[in-house]
C-alpha positions as CSV (number, residue, x, y, z in Angstrom):
1,X,53.8,-20.1,41.5
2,X,55.3,-21.5,38.6
3,X,57.1,-25.1,38.6
4,X,59.6,-25.7,35.9
5,X,60.1,-29.1,34.6
6,X,62.9,-31.2,33.3
7,X,62.7,-30.6,29.7
8,X,62.2,-26.8,30.5
9,X,58.7,-26.1,30.1
10,X,56.8,-24.2,32.9
11,X,53.9,-25.1,34.2
12,X,51.6,-23.4,36.7
13,X,48.9,-25.6,39.1
14,X,46.1,-23.9,38.6
15,X,41.9,-24.5,38.3
16,X,40.1,-23.5,35.1
17,X,36.6,-22.6,33.6
18,X,35.6,-22.6,30.3
19,X,32.5,-22.7,28.0
20,X,31.3,-25.5,29.9
21,X,31.2,-23.7,33.2
22,X,32.6,-26.8,34.6
23,X,36.0,-26.3,37.4
24,X,39.1,-28.1,35.9
25,X,41.7,-28.7,38.2
26,X,45.0,-29.2,36.6
27,X,47.8,-27.2,35.2
28,X,48.1,-24.4,32.3
29,X,51.7,-24.4,30.2
30,X,52.6,-22.6,27.0
31,X,53.3,-24.9,24.0
32,X,54.7,-23.0,21.3
33,X,52.3,-19.9,20.3
34,X,49.2,-21.5,22.3
35,X,48.4,-21.9,25.9
36,X,47.9,-25.3,27.0
37,X,45.3,-26.0,29.9
38,X,45.3,-29.3,31.0
39,X,42.7,-30.9,34.3
40,X,39.5,-32.9,35.0
41,X,36.4,-31.7,36.3
42,X,34.6,-33.7,39.0
43,X,33.5,-36.9,37.8
44,X,34.9,-36.6,34.4
45,X,38.1,-37.8,32.3
46,X,41.1,-35.2,32.3
47,X,41.2,-33.2,29.2
48,X,43.3,-30.5,27.1
49,X,42.5,-27.3,25.9
50,X,44.7,-25.3,23.4
51,X,44.3,-21.8,23.1
52,X,45.9,-20.3,20.2
53,X,47.3,-16.8,20.4
54,X,45.6,-15.5,17.2
55,X,42.8,-16.5,19.2
56,X,42.9,-14.5,22.1
57,X,41.2,-11.0,22.4
58,X,42.1,-9.8,25.7
59,X,44.0,-10.7,28.5
60,X,42.8,-9.6,32.5
61,X,43.4,-10.0,35.7
62,X,40.2,-11.1,37.5
63,X,40.4,-10.0,41.1
64,X,37.0,-11.8,42.3
65,X,37.4,-15.7,41.5
66,X,37.7,-18.0,44.7
67,X,41.8,-17.1,44.1
68,X,44.3,-14.8,42.2
69,X,43.0,-15.3,38.3
70,X,43.2,-14.5,34.6
71,X,40.8,-13.9,32.8
72,X,41.3,-14.6,29.1
73,X,39.1,-13.7,26.1
74,X,38.2,-15.9,23.3
75,X,35.7,-15.0,20.2
76,X,33.2,-17.2,22.1
77,X,33.6,-16.1,25.6
78,X,35.9,-15.7,28.7
79,X,37.9,-18.4,29.6
80,X,38.9,-18.2,33.8
81,X,42.3,-19.2,34.9
82,X,42.7,-19.3,38.7
83,X,46.5,-19.6,40.2
84,X,46.1,-22.0,43.2
85,X,49.8,-21.0,44.4
86,X,51.9,-18.4,44.4
87,X,49.2,-15.4,45.0
88,X,49.1,-12.1,42.7
89,X,52.4,-12.3,41.8
90,X,51.9,-15.6,39.8
91,X,49.1,-14.2,38.4
92,X,50.6,-11.4,37.2
93,X,53.3,-13.5,36.1
94,X,50.9,-15.7,34.2
95,X,48.6,-12.7,32.7
96,X,51.8,-11.2,31.5
97,X,53.2,-14.6,29.6
98,X,49.6,-15.3,27.9
99,X,49.8,-11.3,26.6
100,X,52.9,-12.3,25.1
101,X,52.1,-14.9,23.5
102,X,48.7,-13.2,22.4
103,X,51.2,-10.3,21.2
104,X,53.6,-12.6,19.3
105,X,50.7,-13.7,17.1
106,X,49.4,-10.4,16.2
107,X,52.7,-9.2,15.3
108,X,52.7,-12.1,12.5
109,X,49.6,-10.8,11.2
110,X,46.8,-12.0,13.5
111,X,44.3,-10.2,15.9
112,X,44.3,-9.0,19.2
113,X,42.2,-6.3,20.3
114,X,43.5,-3.4,22.4
115,X,42.0,-0.3,23.4
116,X,43.4,2.9,25.1
117,X,42.1,6.3,26.2
118,X,43.1,9.8,26.7
119,X,41.4,12.2,29.3
120,X,41.6,15.6,28.6
121,X,40.3,18.8,29.9
122,X,38.4,21.5,27.8
123,X,39.6,25.1,27.6
124,X,37.0,27.2,28.9
125,X,34.5,28.7,26.1
126,X,36.0,26.4,24.1
127,X,33.3,23.6,24.2
128,X,31.5,24.6,20.7
129,X,34.4,25.1,18.9
130,X,35.6,21.1,20.2
131,X,32.1,19.8,19.4
132,X,32.5,21.4,15.4
133,X,35.7,19.8,15.3
134,X,34.7,16.8,16.2
135,X,31.2,16.7,14.3
136,X,33.9,16.7,11.0
137,X,34.9,13.4,11.7
138,X,38.0,11.8,12.8
139,X,41.3,13.5,11.4
140,X,42.6,10.2,10.1
141,X,41.6,6.9,8.0
142,X,40.3,4.4,10.8
143,X,41.6,1.5,8.5
144,X,44.5,2.7,7.5
145,X,45.8,3.2,10.7
146,X,44.6,0.3,12.0
147,X,41.7,1.2,14.3
148,X,38.7,-0.7,14.1
149,X,36.9,2.0,16.2
150,X,37.5,5.9,17.5
151,X,35.3,7.2,20.3
152,X,35.0,10.9,21.6
153,X,32.8,11.1,24.8
154,X,32.2,14.7,25.3
155,X,31.4,16.2,28.8
156,X,30.7,19.7,29.7
157,X,34.3,19.8,31.2
158,X,36.2,17.0,29.8
159,X,36.5,15.1,26.9
160,X,37.4,11.2,26.4
161,X,39.3,10.0,23.3
162,X,38.6,6.0,22.8
163,X,41.1,4.0,20.0
164,X,40.4,-0.1,19.8
165,X,42.1,-1.6,17.5
166,X,45.3,-4.5,17.1
167,X,47.9,-2.9,19.2
168,X,46.1,0.5,19.9
169,X,48.9,2.0,22.0
170,X,51.6,1.3,19.7
171,X,49.4,2.6,16.7
172,X,48.6,5.6,18.4
173,X,52.3,6.4,19.3
174,X,53.1,5.7,15.9
175,X,50.5,8.0,14.3
176,X,51.7,10.9,17.2
177,X,54.8,11.1,15.0
178,X,53.6,11.6,11.5
179,X,53.0,15.2,10.2
180,X,49.0,14.9,9.8
181,X,48.7,14.2,13.3
182,X,51.2,16.9,14.6
183,X,49.1,19.3,12.8
184,X,46.1,18.5,14.3
185,X,47.6,18.2,18.0
186,X,48.4,21.5,17.6
187,X,45.0,22.7,16.6
188,X,43.8,20.6,19.6
189,X,45.9,22.3,21.8
190,X,44.4,25.5,21.3
191,X,40.6,23.4,22.7
192,X,41.9,21.2,25.0
193,X,44.7,20.7,28.2
194,X,46.0,18.4,30.0
195,X,45.6,15.1,28.6
196,X,46.2,12.1,30.5
197,X,46.6,8.3,29.3
198,X,44.3,6.0,31.1
199,X,46.1,2.9,31.5
200,X,42.7,0.8,33.8
201,X,39.8,-0.3,32.4
202,X,37.2,-1.5,34.2
203,X,34.7,-3.9,32.1
204,X,31.4,-6.2,32.6
205,X,29.9,-8.9,29.9
206,X,26.4,-10.3,30.6
207,X,28.3,-14.0,30.4
208,X,30.1,-13.0,33.8
209,X,29.4,-15.4,36.6
210,X,29.5,-12.5,39.5
211,X,27.9,-9.7,37.1
212,X,27.9,-7.1,39.5
213,X,31.7,-7.2,39.7
214,X,33.5,-6.0,37.0
215,X,37.2,-7.8,36.0
216,X,40.4,-5.6,35.7
217,X,42.0,-5.2,32.2
218,X,45.3,-5.7,32.0
219,X,47.4,-3.0,30.2
220,X,47.7,-4.5,26.7
221,X,50.5,-2.0,25.1
222,X,52.4,-3.4,21.8
């Protein structure tokens, strides 16, 4: 449950953990293009941490915290923000607001890393042809098209294409409309079938407090 103040500022009662690993009780609010986390750890003075939208790399729902929470990935690690009231509805609302702040910053020229994957079935007898096609490299210039990485995982019967970069989903949609990529898609239809977009990820990081449980990634489609 978000609390709207008299001046129009929306605040969330939260408990948040940053790189100090201390749990701060306080509030989260948005100040322009930044997320402000205010609170105090046990026996410590109250402090405020401001996270610029341009510094946000990833936003995730973190389902294994003591309360519904949002994990915000920064260049130097994660900040976990537990939502104290409103359950998962409030957590989804906060995650959406954080994502919108980061996306707005990325549209102004800053970087927010996004990742999208496509799973497809390899047509019978076409695996060797697909392997030869992949050995020729990507059918596009990574830097020119705005991707940081492109990976393909080739199995016996399935293949997964992974695209990583700022606004990867929107970049992929834009590329699909170009003649060069259209010709490549036509070629690929002779090799693979039933492509499906994978919209949910689980990831683990070495600095996670509960390393044996994943965090669920929020889709960051631009």
